[in-house]
C-alpha positions in Angstrom: 25.1 70.1 -71.2 26.0 67.1 -72.9 23.3 64.7 -74.3 24.9 61.7 -73.0 24.3 63.2 -69.5 21.8 60.3 -67.7 18.4 61.8 -66.9 17.3 62.3 -63.7 14.5 60.3 -62.1 11.1 61.7 -62.2 10.3 63.6 -58.8 8.4 61.9 -56.4 6.4 63.3 -53.5 5.8 66.6 -53.9 6.0 67.0 -50.0 9.8 66.2 -50.3 10.3 69.1 -52.1 11.6 72.1 -49.9 12.5 75.6 -51.1 15.7 77.7 -49.3 16.8 81.0 -50.3 20.2 79.8 -51.6 23.4 81.7 -50.5 25.8 78.9 -52.4 26.8 80.0 -56.1 28.4 77.2 -56.9 25.7 74.7 -56.2 23.5 77.8 -57.9 25.7 77.6 -61.0 26.3 73.7 -61.2 22.2 73.7 -61.5 22.3 76.2 -64.4 25.3 74.5 -66.5 23.6 71.1 -66.1 20.4 72.5 -67.3 19.5 72.7 -70.7 17.2 75.6 -70.8 18.7 78.0 -68.6 19.2 81.1 -69.8 22.5 83.6 -69.3 21.2 85.6 -66.5 20.4 82.4 -64.1 23.9 82.5 -63.5 25.1 83.8 -60.1 27.3 86.6 -61.6 24.4 88.7 -62.7 23.8 89.1 -59.3 26.7 90.2 -58.4 26.6 92.8 -61.0 23.1 93.8 -59.9 24.2 94.2 -56.1 27.0 96.0 -56.6 25.7 98.4 -58.7 22.0 98.9 -57.4 22.3 97.3 -54.0 18.6 96.0 -54.8 18.1 92.8 -52.1 18.1 89.3 -54.0 16.3 86.3 -52.9 17.8 83.6 -54.8 15.2 80.4 -54.5 15.9 77.0 -54.5 13.9 74.3 -54.4 15.4 70.9 -53.8 14.6 67.1 -52.9 16.6 64.5 -51.3 18.9 63.9 -54.6 19.5 67.9 -55.1 18.4 70.7 -56.8 15.4 70.7 -58.8 14.6 74.4 -59.9 15.9 77.7 -59.1 14.2 81.1 -59.0 16.3 84.5 -59.1 14.2 87.3 -57.2 15.0 91.1 -56.5 13.2 93.3 -54.3 12.9 96.6 -56.4 11.7 99.6 -54.0 10.1 102.4 -55.6 8.5 105.6 -54.0 6.6 106.0 -57.6 5.9 102.8 -58.8 5.5 100.6 -55.5 7.3 97.4 -54.2 8.0 94.5 -57.0 9.8 91.2 -57.2 11.4 91.1 -60.5 13.3 88.0 -62.1 15.4 89.0 -63.8 16.0 92.8 -63.5 17.4 94.8 -66.2 17.2 91.7 -68.6 15.2 90.1 -70.9 15.6 86.3 -69.5 15.7 84.9 -66.2 12.8 83.4 -64.5 11.6 80.2 -62.7 13.9 77.0 -64.3 13.1 73.8 -63.2 13.2 70.2 -63.9 9.9 69.0 -62.8 6.6 70.4 -62.4 6.6 69.9 -58.6 9.8 72.3 -58.1 8.1 74.9 -60.6 4.9 74.8 -58.5 6.7 74.9 -54.9 9.3 77.9 -56.1 6.1 80.1 -57.9 4.0 79.4 -54.4 7.0 80.2 -52.2 7.6 83.5 -54.8 4.0 84.6 -53.9 4.3 83.9 -50.0 7.5 85.9 -50.3 5.9 88.7 -52.3 2.9 88.9 -50.1 5.3 88.9 -46.8 7.2 91.6 -48.4 4.3 93.6 -49.2 4.6 94.3 -52.9 2.5 94.9 -55.7 3.3 92.6 -58.2 6.2 89.8 -58.9 7.5 89.9 -62.7 9.1 86.6 -64.6 11.1 87.4 -67.3 10.4 84.1 -69.0 11.9 84.7 -72.4 10.4 81.9 -74.7 8.4 80.4 -71.8 5.8 81.0 -70.1 3.8 80.6 -66.6 0.5 78.9 -67.3 -0.1 78.4 -63.7 -3.5 79.9 -62.2 -3.1 83.2 -60.3 -0.1 84.0 -63.0 -0.4 86.6 -65.9 1.4 86.0 -69.0 2.2 88.9 -71.1 3.7 89.1 -74.9 4.1 93.0 -75.2 7.8 93.0 -76.4 9.9 90.5 -79.0 13.7 89.7 -79.7 15.0 89.1 -83.0 17.2 86.4 -83.1 19.3 85.7 -86.3 20.3 81.7 -87.0 23.6 82.2 -88.1 25.3 80.0 -91.7 28.2 78.1 -91.3 30.7 81.3 -93.4 30.6 84.8 -93.6 30.0 84.4 -97.8 26.6 82.8 -97.3 25.2 85.3 -94.9 26.6 88.1 -97.3 25.0 87.1 -100.1 21.5 86.2 -98.6 21.5 89.9 -97.7 19.6 92.9 -99.7 21.3 94.3 -102.4 20.4 97.6 -100.8 22.1 96.6 -97.5 25.2 95.4 -98.8 25.7 98.9 -100.6 25.2 100.6 -97.9 27.4 98.8 -96.1 30.1 99.5 -98.8 29.7 102.9 -98.9 30.2 102.7 -94.6 33.2 101.5 -95.1 34.5 103.8 -97.9 33.5 106.6 -95.1 36.6 105.7 -93.0 34.3 104.1 -90.3 36.6 101.4 -88.3 35.7 98.9 -85.6 37.8 98.4 -82.3 36.8 95.3 -79.7 37.4 95.7 -76.1 36.1 95.1 -72.7 35.7 97.0 -69.8 38.6 99.2 -71.0 35.9 100.2 -73.5 33.1 101.2 -71.0 33.7 105.1 -71.3 33.6 104.8 -75.0 30.4 103.0 -74.9 29.0 105.0 -72.6 29.3 108.0 -74.0 27.4 107.1 -76.8 24.7 105.6 -75.1 24.1 108.1 -72.6 23.5 110.5 -75.4 21.5 107.9 -77.0 19.2 107.7 -74.3 18.9 111.2 -73.7 17.6 111.7 -77.3 14.8 109.1 -76.8 13.2 110.4 -73.7 14.5 107.7 -71.5 16.9 107.9 -68.1 20.2 106.2 -68.5 21.8 103.1 -66.2 24.6 104.6 -64.3 27.9 103.9 -66.1 29.2 101.5 -63.3 26.3 99.2 -64.6 28.0 98.6 -67.6 31.7 98.5 -65.7 30.6 95.7 -63.3 29.1 93.8 -65.8 32.7 93.8 -67.6 34.4 93.0 -64.2 32.1 89.9 -62.8 31.3 88.8 -66.6 34.6 89.0 -68.5 33.5 87.1 -71.3 31.6 90.3 -72.1 32.7 92.5 -75.4 32.2 95.8 -76.7 32.1 96.6 -80.2 32.8 100.2 -81.0 33.0 102.1 -84.5 34.8 105.3 -85.0 35.0 108.1 -87.1 38.4 110.4 -87.1 39.5 109.3 -83.7 35.8 109.5 -82.0 33.6 107.1 -81.2 30.3 107.0 -83.1 28.4 103.8 -82.8 28.9 100.9 -80.0 27.4 97.4 -78.9 27.4 95.8 -75.6 27.4 92.2 -76.4 27.3 89.0 -73.6 27.2 85.2 -74.7 26.4 81.8 -73.5 26.0 78.7 -74.9 26.9 79.2 -78.8 24.6 82.6 -78.8 25.7 85.8 -78.7 23.6 88.8 -77.6 22.8 92.5 -77.6 21.4 93.8 -75.2 22.5 97.5 -75.7 23.6 99.2 -78.8 23.6 103.0 -79.9 24.9 105.5 -82.5 25.0 109.2 -82.5 23.0 110.7 -85.0 25.4 112.9 -87.0 27.0 109.2 -87.9 23.7 108.1 -89.5 24.6 109.6 -92.4 27.2 107.1 -92.5 25.2 104.1 -92.0 27.2 103.7 -88.6 24.3 101.3 -87.0 24.3 98.8 -90.1 27.9 98.6 -90.2 28.0 98.3 -86.7 25.6 95.1 -86.9 27.2 93.7 -90.0 30.7 93.7 -88.0 29.4 91.9 -84.9 27.1 89.5 -86.8 30.7 88.6 -89.2 32.8 88.6 -85.8 30.0 86.2 -84.8 30.0 83.8 -87.8 34.2 83.8 -87.5 33.9 82.8 -84.2 31.8 79.8 -84.1 28.6 81.5 -82.5 25.3 79.7 -83.9 23.0 82.4 -83.5 22.8 86.3 -82.4 19.9 87.5 -80.2 19.6 91.2 -81.3 17.8 92.3 -78.4 14.0 93.3 -77.6 12.2 95.4 -79.2 8.3 96.9 -79.3 6.7 95.1 -82.6 6.2 97.9 -85.2 8.8 100.1 -83.8 11.7 101.7 -85.6 13.9 99.6 -84.0 11.8 96.2 -84.6 12.2 97.5 -88.6 15.9 98.0 -87.9 16.7 94.5 -87.0 14.4 92.8 -89.8 17.2 93.9 -92.1 19.4 91.0 -90.8 17.3 88.1 -91.8 16.1 87.5 -88.0 13.3 85.4 -86.5 10.7 87.0 -84.1 9.9 85.4 -80.9 7.7 86.6 -78.2 9.1 87.2 -74.7 7.1 86.2 -72.2 6.9 88.2 -68.7 4.3 87.0 -66.4 3.3 88.8 -63.3 1.4 87.7 -59.7 -0.5 90.7 -59.0 -1.3 91.6 -55.4 -5.2 92.3 -54.6 -6.1 95.6 -56.5 -2.7 95.8 -58.4 -2.7 96.5 -62.4 -0.1 95.3 -64.8 2.2 97.8 -64.7 3.2 100.2 -67.3 6.7 101.4 -66.4 8.3 101.5 -70.2 8.9 104.5 -72.3 6.5 103.8 -74.6 3.7 103.6 -72.5 1.1 106.6 -73.2 1.0 107.3 -69.5 4.9 109.0 -69.7 4.5 110.5 -73.2 5.0 114.3 -71.6 7.6 112.7 -69.3 9.7 111.5 -72.6 9.5 114.6 -74.5 10.4 116.8 -71.5 13.5 114.6 -71.1 14.6 114.6 -74.7 15.3 118.4 -74.0 17.2 117.8 -70.9 20.9 119.2 -71.4 22.8 116.0 -71.5 25.0 116.7 -68.1 21.5 117.1 -66.3 20.5 113.9 -68.0 23.4 111.5 -67.0 23.0 112.8 -63.5 19.3 112.1 -62.9 18.8 109.1 -65.2 20.5 106.7 -62.6 18.7 107.5 -60.2 15.4 107.3 -61.5 16.3 103.8 -63.7 17.4 101.7 -60.7 13.6 101.5 -59.9 12.7 100.8 -63.4 14.0 97.6 -64.4 
């Protein structure tokens, strides 16, 4: 939003505020576009991708007064026989929770979300607030995950010289070993997915369906896929989204046999170099668990750690969910999954992961 845009007057009577389920993508996206702290995943295109892939029921709540929209909260109903039902904003991403211009709108939206959750009989509501939090009574703020954000300098040379000598040496080595980069969109999904699915099986985690990535490319044409190739074979790839001068890496993967050529490092350097050359101000390297191997790898790039606030409302008797692969509860399942034949894991994974947002 332009700094010159006039400020809206402070909201008056709370009773004038109404909350409705929106079916108007134009009004919704207009609000997102005009709100400075909106995330990429507040946009309507991601609703289309989720519906087309998983069929989850959306409840896109909009708070309005007599002047127009004052806040939004995109929710999806996730039904699971194993984990119970939940409302999530936004599933499969790290951002996209309640977004408002006023405390009144925020209060109304959260209250309506709780009412909806009770009416639907969900065990919990999960709001992925990103760098914001929900501190209202009845909500639990957790920060088990972080993201790593790189602030980019104005030119590639400055960033290159700031990196460690060891990292620069490994990048030169990777280039000498013949790894080459290719950029693409929807036509590159197959190459990306072959690597991603293998990596997910090796981690012991069910994989998303291939159609998920195809649908994101279909509905959000700004999506880019970067892949590294070794002698005609894709060996590493990253799935990239962008919004307001920031590039994000929600998913990236590499094949184990390519890592002795430092393919993950060259992959990340290539996308960072491209981001600088194309005028991006920052790169979000994606969420990870503090202290894990992925966390350590992302620290190479002089990134800043930022806690991710995921906020929960719990039904009476419900506990905070533990649906992540690094939970001790799923240690045995993870080990079993790692040893499945790839074809079996790729067939079973999409059926399971639709209920693990």
